[in-house]
N, C-alpha and C positions, 0 to 999 in steps of 0.2 A: 334433262340434265338438273342437277340441283346446285344452286351458287350459294357458297357460304362466305360472308363478308364480316371481316373484322375490322371495323373503323378504326382511324387513327387515333390513339390513346394517349401517347406520350411522346417525349423526344426521341429523335432517332437513336442517341447513344444509350437510352434506356430500353430499346426496344427488347422484347422477349417473346418467346414461341406463343402464338394466341392460342393457349390451351382449351378455351371455350369453344372455339368452333373446330379445333382438332378432335375433341371428344366427340363432336357430332360426325365428323368425317370418318371416326373409327368405326361407326355403326353403318355408315354408307358403303366403306370400302368392301368391294367384292360383290355388292349388290345393286348398286346405283352408280351412274355416272354423275361426277361432280367435279367442281372447282373451287379453289380458295383464292380469295383476293384479300390480301393484308394492306390495310392502309398504312401500317407503320414501315411497309417496305416500298410502297409505290407512291408518287406524287399524284398519279392521274387514276385513282380507283374508279371513278366514274366512266372514263373512257375504256378501261378493262372490262368493266362489267357490261357496258353496253356493247362492245365487240363480242363477247361471249354470247350474248342475247342474240345477237345478229347471226351468228354461224350457228348456234345450237338451238334445240327445242328445249328451252329453259322453263322448268315447270314452277321453280320457286326460288326466290331471293330470300335466304334466310340471313340475319342480321343479329350480331351479339352486341348489347348495348349495355353499358356501364353509365351512371350518372357523370356529367363533367364534360370534359373535351370528347370523349368518345361520342356521346349522344348527339353533340352539335355537330361532329363529322357525319354521323348516321343520318341526322335530318338532311343535310346538304344533298347527299347521293340519293336518298330515298324519294326526295320530293322531285330530283330529276329523272330517276328512273320511272317515276309515275307519270311524270309529264311527257316523257319521250317513248316509254315503252309501257303504256297502260295496262296491257294484258297479263304482265307478270304479277303473280301474288307474291306480295311481301309480308314477310313474317319476322317478328321481333322477338328476340329472347334474351336472357341474362338478367342481371340483377335491377335494373331499372323497369323493365316492363312487369317482371315478377312482383314488384312491390307497387308499382303504379300501373295496373292493366288498364284501367279507364283512361287514364291520361295518354297512355300510348295508342289506344283504339280511337281516341279522338282526333287523331291525324288521319287526313284522308288518304296518305299514302301507306298506312299500316292497315292490312287486312287480318291478321292474325297475331294473337299474342301466345308464347309458349312461357308457361311460369315454372318455375324451379328446374329440377333436372329434365333435361330436353331430349335424351336420346330415344326413348320409346315414342315420346309425343311427336317428333320429328317424323318417325317412321310411319306412324298411324295417320299423320296428318298427309303424308304423301298418298296414302292409300284412298284418303277422302278426295283428296284432289283429282285423283283417277276414277272416282265414282264406286269405290269398292268398299268404303268405310262411312258408317253413319257419324256425323261430326258431333252428335250430341253424346257420344260413347268415349270420345277421346278425352281421357283424364289430363289435366294440366293444361288444358287449351282454354283460351279467351277469345272470344270472334263477335262479328257483328252480324246479326239475323238478316232476313229479307227486308225488314222494316228499320233496319239501322240501329236497333237497340242491341246493348252490349250483353253478351251471355257469358257467363263464367262456369265452365264445367268443374266438377269435383278435383280435389287435388291428387296428384298421382303420388303413390307410395315410392320412397326414395329406395334406390338400390345403391349397393356399395361399387367401387371400381372393378372389383374382381369379376362383376357381372358381366362387364364390357370389354370388348377388344382392345388391345394396345392401341395408342396414337399410331397413326401412319406416319411416321417421320419421313419416309421416302417421299412423300407428296408435298414436302416444303423444304427450302433451303437453309437446313439446320445451321449450317456454318454461318450464316448471316444473324443468326439469333444468338450466338454464344459469344457475347461482348464481355470485354473487361469489367471488373468489378472488385469491390474490396476483398471478395472472396477467392478471386482467380483471374486467370487471363481469359478463360473460357466458360464463362458461367450458363449453366442450364437452368430450367424451373420444371418444377413437377408438382403435381397434385397427388398426394398419397391418401386423400380421405375426400368425403364430400359432407357438408351440413356441420352443425353444431348442436350439442345437446342441451346447452344451456339458455338461460331466458334474460339475459341483460336486457333491460327496459329501453336502452338508447340505441340499441343495434338492430340494423334491418335485416340481418342474415337469417333468423329463424323465422322473420316475417316471409323471407323468400322461399325458405327451404326446409321450414319445419324445425323440430326440436329432436333432430336424431342425427348422429354422425356415423357413417359407414366408413371402414377403414380398409385400406388395400392390405393385403397380406404382406408381411416383411419379405417374403421369397420373391413375389411379383415385383416390390419396390426394388429390391436388389437386381433382379434381372433387367429392369428397364435402365436403372443407373449404370449396369455393366455395359448395355448396349450402349448409352450415350458417350461412356468413356472409350471403349473400343472402337466404335463405329466413327465418332465424330470428334473424339479428343476432348472431351469435357473434363475439366479439371475442379470444377466447383458447382453448386446447386443451391437454388433457393426454392424452399418447400413453401407453396401457397397454401398450406392446409389452415384452418381457423385454429385447430388444436392438434398439433404434430405429436404431443406426448399425452395422449389420452389414458393409456394404461401402462403401467410400469413394466410389465412382462413383455408387452408388444415393443415398447421402446428399446428395452434391452436386447431383445431378439434382433431387432432391425439394426441397431448400431453395431453389434457383433458381427453381422453379415456384411454391413457396408464398409466396415473400417479397413479392410485390405484395399479398397478401392482408392484410397488416398485423397478423397474429396474433402474440400473445405466447404462449409454449408451453414446456411441460415435458416431458421424456422419460426413458428409462432407457438406459443404454449401460456399456460396458466399458472400463477404462482401458488394457486392452493394446491395444485396436483403435483408440482415438481418440488415444493417445500416438503412434501412427504417422501421423495424418493431418497433411497438409500445412497450412501457415498459410493458404493459400488457401481451402481446405476449412473451416477454422475460422472464417474470415472469413465464408464464405458461410452457414454454421450460425447465427452471431451475427447476421448482416444479415437473415436470415429469421425473426427474432424469437424464437431460443431464449433463454429467460431462466433456465432451471435444467436442470441434468442430474443425474440419480441414478446414483451409481456404487457398487456392490458391492465396497467395498474389503475388507471382511470381517475382516482382521486386520492388525496392524502387525509381524507375524512372518513372514519368508518360509518357515520351516520350517512352520508352521500353514497357509498357503497351498498349499504343496505336499500336506500331510496331507489338505486339503479337495479336491484337485484342481481347485482354482479355475482354474489357468493363467495367474495373473498374478503381478506381483511388487510389492513394496512401492515400488520406484523409480518404476515406471510410474504408482502412484497420486500421488506427489509431483510427477512430471511434470504430471498432469493438475490438480493443485491450482494449479500455476503457470500452465499454458496457459489454464484457464478465467479466472483473473484478468486475463490478458492481453488476452483477447477479451470481457471484460465479462459472463461467465456465471457464475452461482453454481453451484457445486458441492455436491452433497448425498451425502456418503459415509456408507454404512452398514457396521456393523461385527458380526459375529457372534462373540462372545466366549465363550471356556469350553471349549477344546479338551479332550477327555476324558482326553488322555494326560497333559496338564500344564496345568490351566486356570489356575494361578497365574502361570506364565511368559507364558501366552498374554495374560492379563489386563495383567500388568506391562509387556510390550512393547508391547501395542497402544495403552495409555493414554499411554505417552511417545510413541508414534508419532504420536497424534492431536494432541499439543502440537506436533509438527513440522509437522504440516498447518497448524495455525493460525497458526504463524510465516510461513509460506509464503503462506497466503492465509487472512485472518482472516474473510473472508466465508463461508467453507466452512460448510455445515450439517452438524451430526453427527448422526447416528441410531444407538443403541448396542441391541443385542439380546443376549440370552442363548441360547447355542446350543441349538436345540429339535430333536431328532431327527425324521425321518420316513423311513418304510420305503423302502428302495432296491432296484433290480433286483439289484443284486450286494450288496456289505456296506456298512453304514451308516457315516459319518463316524465315526472314533474307536472302531471295533469293539465297538460298544455293545449288540449284539443280545441279550446275556445279561444287560444291565443295565436294561433298561427292558421293561414290558410293556404294550402298547398295548391300549385298551379294544376290546371286541368288539361294542359296540352304539352307536347314535347316542345313546342316554341316558346311556350313561357318559361319553362324550365331552362331553355337555351339563354334567355336575357342574361345580362350582365349582373343584374341583382341575384338571380337564382343560381347563376354560375358561382358566384362568391359565397352563397349560401351552401351550395353543395361542397365546395372546396375548402370551406371552413375559413376563407379569408375575411369575411365579413358577414355573419350571419343575420346580422340586422333584426336578431329576436328582441322583443321589448323588454324582457325581464334584465337584460345584460345591459347595465348602465355604461355609458362611454368611458366614464373614469375607471370602470373595472375592467373593461376590455383592454384599456391602454395599459394597465398595470400587468395583466396576464401577458399580452404582446411585449412590452418592454422586458419583462422579466426573461421570457423566451430568448429575446435576442441577447440580452446580457449571459446567459446560460450558454448559448450557442456560441458566443464568443470567448467566454472562459474556457470552454471545452470544445473546440471545433471537432465537428464530426469526423470520425476516422474513414468513413465511407467515401470520401471525396478523394479519389486516388489521383486527382489531376492537379490538386491544390499544391502550390509550392511551400516549401517548409518555412519560408519567411513570413507567409501570411498568416499561418498558424501563430508564430512568434509575435507578430503585431496585434492579432486580435487578442491573444491572451494578455498582452501588455496594457493594451487599451482598456481592457474590461476587468482587470483584477482588482481595482480599486472600487469599482462599483459592486461587484459581488461581496467583496469583503465588508464593506460598509452598508450593504442593502440598499444602495441608491440605485433605483432602477429607471426613474422618469428621466424623458426626453434624451435617450441615447442616441444623440445626433450623429456623433462621431462613430460609433459602432455601425449605423447604418449606412454611412458613407463609405465605410471600410468594406463592409459586405458588398455593397454595390460595385464596389471598385474590384473586389476579388472575385465576386460571383460565386460564393463557396456553394456546395451542392446542399440542397434542402431536401432530406428524405420525405417529407409529408407533402412536399409540392412538384414532385417529379414530373407529374403531367403538363405542368404549364409551359 
């Protein structure tokens, strides 16, 4: 038996289908005996895993690991599995070990690391464990050799979703994952592509998955969504693709197909691509139920965007602020502030730019992050290789200091002065109070009125410092914070 473990990653109210392990389950279905343990659904994942090991001949424990809370949960379970059932090989895959394979392998309880897309690597690793495959021939695998040295096999070429079977929805309690959201009462999730073809130097996605994006055919996406609607009653969906709208013809075809399903949905896109879309395509997107689009605007300064290798301009962001308002779609603009070369100028120009966005489209949702470096195939954004030393073990990554770094709560980077960080944080709080997020479906109306009233004068006069009253109000109301949903 193969065990697939999805460690706890979020609050129960935000629990969604574990797409990472379900993608692996899809290639195991019909050919291997397997079980899925989702730490988001159970309070006793370790006990469930140990029970399965005791009852079945378990050949492998595969663990999906994202940085942050999920990694902490993975460490706790894997340590105990290794201590109590030492014969079971433990394999880590997902975003964290794909970017930090050596750090993952430095843990005694991690035997193998699957980098990038894992479906075929998993199948070949099973063959190796059964003695029918040479470990050195398995692309995308990292491991420890007989001397304890780390070995990194060549990268595995990426394949699109159409190359693999559907997710085996019948193997999970789908109804428990269809939670209420701003988009509907029964919100599903789906991945309609894999990878990203762009080269943003602050982002770890291309470091983990290369610079390609493989897209699912519109027909297959339609069939899967139709199944979720008819079989499970889904009324909304969040697409977890890095770039849902990569090609206009693909977007138009997909939206025309799914419009009759009556879904409301959220996705991610790029301002440069969508700013070139025709009005007819924008109308098709809105008609298909698109309620909100997340855009990585990243900075309000073109010199910073160029330094990031983002490939967009501030003018394109302003265009999309206007066009989304025109077509009744809420834009969600994310900013990564703190250019290592001149964080003060980056902050000053970006905060002023956000005010311009709010003038064009007050409904724009704003998410602000401090720049957090990740290792890159070439040089890191801002030439910070000599300014930061990443942890060498998962245990170090799980410390409070590095969890705060990962979650961008307090990055602790040397180039961001405390007063600049305070300005960014205070501005974020004022904006979040002046325009409380629409995504919190539990917040009472009076709380929004209160926050708007308390913050209006601050925003108008650009007086952001020491917003103590706003912090107290937020603590009392406990308003949803989209960027910290895992806390």
